[in-house]
C-alpha positions in Angstrom: -68.7 48.7 7.5 -66.7 45.9 9.4 -63.5 48.0 10.3 -66.1 50.6 11.1 -67.5 48.8 14.3 -63.8 47.9 15.2 -62.7 51.6 15.6 -65.7 53.2 16.3 -64.5 53.9 20.0 -61.0 55.1 18.9 -61.6 58.6 18.9 -62.5 58.3 22.9 -59.2 56.6 23.6 -57.7 57.5 27.0 -54.2 58.3 27.3 -52.5 56.1 30.0 -52.8 58.8 32.9 -56.4 59.6 32.2 -57.1 56.1 32.5 -55.4 55.8 35.7 -57.1 59.2 36.9 -60.3 57.8 36.4 -59.8 54.4 38.1 -57.7 55.4 41.1 -60.2 58.1 41.8 -62.3 55.2 43.3 -59.6 54.1 45.9 -59.2 55.4 49.5 -56.9 54.2 52.3 -58.5 51.0 54.1 -59.0 51.0 57.8 -56.2 50.0 60.4 -55.6 46.7 61.8 -53.4 45.2 64.9 -50.8 42.7 63.7 -47.4 41.1 64.9 -44.9 43.5 64.4 -43.0 40.9 62.1 -45.9 40.3 59.7 -46.1 44.0 58.9 -43.8 44.1 56.4 -44.2 46.9 53.8 -47.4 47.9 55.7 -47.8 51.8 56.6 -48.2 52.6 60.0 -51.8 54.0 61.3 -50.4 56.0 64.1 -47.5 57.8 65.3 -45.4 55.6 67.7 -43.7 57.4 70.7 -41.7 55.7 73.1 -42.5 54.0 76.1 -39.0 53.9 77.5 -35.4 55.3 77.2 -33.3 53.5 74.7 -30.7 52.5 76.2 -32.4 52.3 79.6 -29.1 52.9 81.4 -25.8 54.4 81.0 -23.7 51.4 79.8 -20.5 50.3 78.5 -19.6 50.1 74.9 -16.7 47.9 75.6 -15.6 45.1 77.6 -13.4 46.6 80.4 -13.3 48.5 83.5 -15.4 50.9 84.9 -13.1 53.5 86.7 -13.2 56.9 88.1 -11.7 59.0 85.5 -9.3 60.9 87.8 -7.8 57.8 88.8 -6.3 57.3 85.3 -4.2 60.4 85.2 -0.3 60.0 84.7 -1.4 56.0 83.6 0.9 54.8 80.6 2.1 51.5 79.1 5.3 51.7 81.3 3.3 53.5 84.3 0.6 51.2 85.2 -2.0 52.3 87.9 -3.2 50.0 90.1 -6.9 49.8 90.9 -8.6 47.1 93.4 -11.5 45.3 91.4 -14.6 44.9 93.2 -16.7 42.9 91.0 -17.7 41.7 87.7 -20.6 43.3 86.0 -22.3 41.0 83.2 -24.8 42.5 80.1 -28.2 42.1 81.9 -27.1 42.2 85.4 -27.2 45.3 87.9 -23.9 46.5 89.2 -23.7 45.7 93.3 -21.2 48.1 94.7 -20.7 51.6 94.1 -17.1 52.9 92.5 -14.7 55.0 94.9 -11.1 56.1 94.8 -8.8 53.4 93.9 -11.3 51.0 93.0 -12.8 49.3 89.5 -15.2 47.0 88.5 -15.0 44.4 85.5 -17.8 45.4 83.1 -19.1 43.8 80.1 -20.4 45.1 76.8 -24.1 46.8 77.2 -23.5 46.0 81.2 -25.3 49.1 83.6 -22.3 51.4 84.3 -22.0 51.1 88.2 -22.7 54.4 90.5 -19.4 56.2 90.7 -18.0 55.2 87.9 -17.3 58.2 84.9 -15.3 56.1 82.4 -14.4 52.6 81.1 -11.2 51.3 80.2 -11.0 48.5 77.5 -9.3 45.7 78.6 -6.8 45.9 75.7 -5.3 48.6 77.6 -5.1 47.0 81.1 -2.7 44.3 82.1 -5.6 41.9 82.0 -4.2 40.3 78.8 -1.3 39.3 81.1 -3.0 37.8 83.9 -4.7 34.6 83.5 -8.0 35.5 85.1 -9.3 38.6 87.2 -11.4 38.1 90.6 -12.7 40.1 93.1 -9.9 41.9 95.3 -7.5 41.1 92.7 -6.1 44.5 91.3 -5.7 45.7 87.6 -3.0 47.8 86.0 -4.7 50.5 84.0 -2.3 51.4 81.3 -3.6 54.5 79.6 -5.2 57.8 80.8 -8.9 58.1 80.0 -11.4 61.3 80.1 -14.9 61.4 81.3 -17.5 59.5 79.4 -14.8 57.2 77.7 -17.0 54.3 76.1 -20.1 55.0 78.0 -23.1 55.0 76.1 -25.7 57.1 78.1 -29.0 56.6 78.8 -31.8 57.7 76.0 -29.1 58.6 73.4 -30.8 56.7 70.7 -34.5 57.2 72.0 -35.7 59.0 74.7 -38.7 58.4 76.7 -41.7 59.7 75.1 -39.9 60.4 71.7 -42.0 60.2 68.8 -40.0 57.5 67.0 -41.8 56.8 64.1 -44.5 58.9 62.1 -47.8 58.0 61.3 -47.9 56.7 57.2 -44.3 55.4 57.7 -43.6 52.1 55.9 -42.7 49.3 58.0 -39.1 47.7 56.8 -37.3 45.2 58.4 -34.9 47.6 60.1 -38.4 49.4 61.7 -39.1 46.0 62.9 -36.4 46.0 65.0 -36.5 49.5 66.4 -40.3 48.6 67.4 -39.1 45.6 68.8 -36.4 47.4 71.0 -39.5 49.6 72.0 -40.8 46.4 73.1 -43.6 46.5 71.2 -44.9 42.8 70.0 -48.0 44.6 67.9 -48.5 47.4 65.8 -51.5 49.2 64.2 -50.9 49.4 60.5 -53.8 49.9 57.4 -54.6 46.3 56.4 -54.0 44.6 52.9 -56.6 44.6 50.5 -58.1 41.8 49.4 -58.2 41.4 45.7 -60.5 38.8 44.2 -58.9 37.2 40.8 -61.3 35.7 38.2 -60.0 34.6 34.6 -62.8 34.1 32.1 -63.1 31.7 29.0 -64.1 28.2 28.0 -60.5 27.4 26.7 -58.8 27.7 30.0 -57.6 24.8 32.1 -56.1 24.8 35.7 -52.5 24.4 35.8 -51.7 20.7 37.2 -54.7 19.4 35.2 -54.1 16.7 32.4 -53.7 18.6 29.3 -57.0 18.3 27.1 -56.5 18.9 23.1 -57.5 22.3 22.4 -57.5 23.9 25.8 -54.9 26.4 27.1 -53.3 26.4 30.7 -54.5 29.6 32.8 -51.6 31.8 33.6 -53.5 35.2 34.2 -54.8 34.1 37.5 -51.1 33.0 38.7 -49.5 36.4 37.3 -52.0 38.0 39.0 -51.9 36.2 42.3 -47.9 36.8 42.4 -48.3 40.3 41.4 -51.1 41.0 43.9 -49.0 39.7 46.6 -45.5 41.1 45.3 -47.5 44.6 45.9 -48.5 43.6 49.4 -52.2 42.5 48.8 -54.1 39.3 49.8 -55.0 37.6 46.5 -58.1 35.5 46.6 -58.1 33.3 43.2 -62.2 32.6 42.1 -60.7 30.3 39.6 -61.8 30.5 35.8 -65.4 31.3 34.9 -66.6 29.5 31.9 -68.5 31.8 29.2 -71.9 31.7 30.8 -73.8 34.3 32.8 -75.0 31.8 35.5 -71.6 30.6 36.5 -69.9 33.9 35.8 -72.7 35.5 38.9 -71.9 32.7 40.8 -68.1 33.2 41.2 -68.4 36.9 41.3 -70.6 36.4 44.2 -67.4 34.5 46.0 -65.9 37.9 45.9 -68.2 39.5 48.6 -65.9 40.2 51.3 -62.8 41.6 48.7 -61.7 45.0 48.3 -61.2 44.8 44.4 -62.2 42.6 42.1 -59.8 42.1 39.2 -60.9 39.8 35.7 -59.1 38.8 32.7 -60.3 38.7 29.4 -64.3 39.3 28.5 -63.1 43.2 28.1 -62.1 43.3 24.2 -64.6 44.4 21.4 -66.7 41.7 20.4 -66.8 39.5 23.8 -67.2 41.6 26.6 -70.9 41.1 26.1 -71.0 38.5 29.2 -69.2 40.3 31.6 -71.1 43.5 30.7 -74.7 41.9 30.8 -73.5 40.5 34.3 -72.2 43.6 35.7 -75.2 45.7 34.3 -77.8 43.7 36.4 -75.4 44.2 39.2 -73.2 47.4 39.3 -72.0 49.5 36.3 -69.3 48.8 33.9 -67.4 51.2 31.3 -65.3 50.0 28.5 -62.4 52.3 27.5 -59.9 52.2 24.7 -56.3 53.4 26.5 -53.5 54.5 24.0 -51.2 51.8 25.2 -49.6 48.6 23.5 -50.3 45.9 24.9 -53.5 46.4 27.1 -55.5 48.7 25.1 -59.1 47.1 26.0 -60.1 48.2 29.9 -63.0 47.9 31.9 -63.8 49.5 35.1 -66.9 49.6 37.5 -68.4 48.2 40.5 -70.2 45.4 41.6 -72.9 45.5 44.0 -73.9 42.7 46.5 -76.7 42.0 48.8 -74.9 41.2 51.6 -73.0 44.7 51.8 -73.9 48.6 51.6 -71.1 49.5 49.3 -70.0 48.5 46.0 -66.7 46.9 45.2 -64.6 48.4 42.3 -64.0 45.8 39.6 -61.1 46.1 37.0 -61.2 44.2 34.0 -57.9 43.9 32.1 -57.8 42.0 28.9 -56.9 38.1 28.5 -53.7 38.3 26.7 -51.2 37.4 29.3 -48.7 40.1 28.5 -51.5 42.5 28.0 -53.0 41.2 31.6 -49.5 42.1 33.4 -49.1 45.5 31.6 -52.6 46.6 32.7 -52.1 45.3 36.1 -49.1 47.4 36.6 -50.7 50.3 35.3 -53.9 50.3 37.0 -54.0 47.5 39.5 -50.6 48.3 41.6 -51.1 51.7 42.1 -55.0 50.8 43.1 -53.3 48.8 45.7 -50.7 50.8 46.9 -53.5 53.7 47.8 -55.6 51.4 49.8 -52.8 50.5 51.8 -52.0 54.1 52.3 -49.1 54.5 49.9 -48.5 57.0 47.6 -49.5 55.5 43.9 -45.9 55.1 43.4 -44.4 54.8 40.1 -41.7 52.1 39.8 -38.1 53.5 39.2 -37.6 54.8 35.7 -34.1 54.3 34.1 -32.5 56.2 30.8 -30.9 53.4 28.7 -29.5 53.3 25.1 -31.3 51.0 22.7 -29.5 47.8 21.3 -32.2 47.0 18.8 -35.5 48.6 17.7 -39.2 49.3 18.5 -41.8 49.9 16.1 -44.9 52.0 17.2 -47.3 51.4 14.1 -50.4 53.1 15.3 -49.8 56.1 17.8 -50.1 54.1 20.9 -47.7 54.1 24.0 -45.9 51.1 23.8 -44.4 49.1 26.6 -41.9 47.1 25.2 -40.6 44.1 27.4 -36.6 45.0 28.0 -33.7 43.6 29.4 -31.4 46.4 31.0 -28.1 45.6 31.7 -25.2 47.9 33.0 -21.9 48.5 30.4 -19.5 48.8 32.8 -16.9 50.7 30.2 -19.1 53.4 29.6 -21.0 53.3 32.6 -24.6 53.6 30.9 -27.5 51.6 31.0 -28.2 49.3 27.8 -31.6 47.7 26.9 -32.8 45.3 24.2 -35.8 43.5 23.5 -36.6 40.0 24.9 -38.2 39.0 22.1 -41.2 39.1 20.0 -43.4 41.7 21.4 -47.1 40.1 20.3 -49.1 40.1 23.4 -49.5 36.7 24.1 -45.8 35.7 24.1 -45.3 35.2 27.8 -41.3 34.4 27.2 -40.8 37.7 26.1 -42.2 38.9 29.6 -40.5 36.3 31.9 -37.3 37.1 30.1 -37.7 41.0 30.7 -36.5 43.1 34.0 -38.1 46.4 32.4 -40.8 48.2 30.1 -39.4 50.1 28.0 -41.4 53.3 26.6 -41.9 54.1 23.2 -43.9 57.4 23.3 -47.4 57.7 21.4 -45.6 60.5 18.8 -42.7 58.1 17.9 -42.9 55.8 15.1 -39.7 53.8 15.7 -37.1 53.8 18.1 -33.6 52.4 16.8 -30.0 51.1 18.4 -28.3 54.2 19.9 -31.7 55.6 20.7 -32.2 56.7 24.2 -35.3 55.1 25.9 -36.9 55.4 29.3 -37.7 52.0 31.2 -39.7 51.1 34.0 -38.1 49.0 36.1 -39.9 45.8 37.2 -36.7 44.5 39.2 -33.2 45.6 39.6 -31.2 42.2 39.4 -28.0 42.3 41.1 -25.9 41.9 37.7 -27.2 45.5 36.3 -26.2 47.5 39.7 
């Protein structure tokens, strides 16, 4: 009988894809906010951006040199300088004062506007400037080369024309985008806001890191893992601390999540210990418990929590309590939910094919996400992977030493040395590129 109670749900086990589909159906894009451009890295533009100006705003010089009339340089050469009168020096950021006429030139710096009348720039290196200590107004300068019209001139609006659509709604802001927005003169930008994700660990055995160690207790790693994971996806973590195993405390902790967009709990969802979370949520919302055909992280809960203070309910994702399970389940279900709220595609992490150096055992027909380290075999030009230690779901070191999750499919019992394996890359350390 005992074994029966343990397995009574397993015939309704969900695949990872089914569970993900059920979870993600509950999330949509959040509203927009206006933020300083430099704070918007990783956020999604909520509207198209049109340029209010030409970039560059004026025709300007691509070099330090002399603005000239190209026809005046005809016949010039290293042994046959053409001498022109210097009218002024035009610095970047200032405007030319004098029009260029025949036989005249103005000394010009990179980025400075081209004076009227000039149609080319001759770089310093191709003039006699190198032979003269200083060049002032009313001096003459020898041009040592012929140039054609447009030489070393950057045309106004060549990069961006006024009124051009520069960035599409839905674009993700990168450091280079920040530079482009700044060049348009924008200090703020309208983007989809970052979701606030409340994080609650449950369990009498948990101590806050930093507290003195107490015999029989363990430090709460899950809150910190989830805070870091939420931040790395671009969400705003709201850690609620630890709720001990009693309904009153759990209820009051959950009340602090009233302004969040998603609540993630860890622990309290496996068979036998979920009654508490279940009871609290059934009074104030709904919760379904699923078995997902994956290892680690088979138990998963998903539902909604109602609050008196708001009309809509907040989705709640209940992750298992083992630290590795918490991490892997967040990767599969929490990360894509946060991305969807931010206006991004659910976004699988990159997957590479690697040659396995050791073995992965799959003893009950679930999809295994093994903790592996990937490196590149430079001689053969292939990726290799090996497991980073014990694959038990409480072994955090194996996860910390891993840079990827190696997938053993549901229907394969063993992958051995030399087998090809797909690895979900959690990060790309320099040494494997």
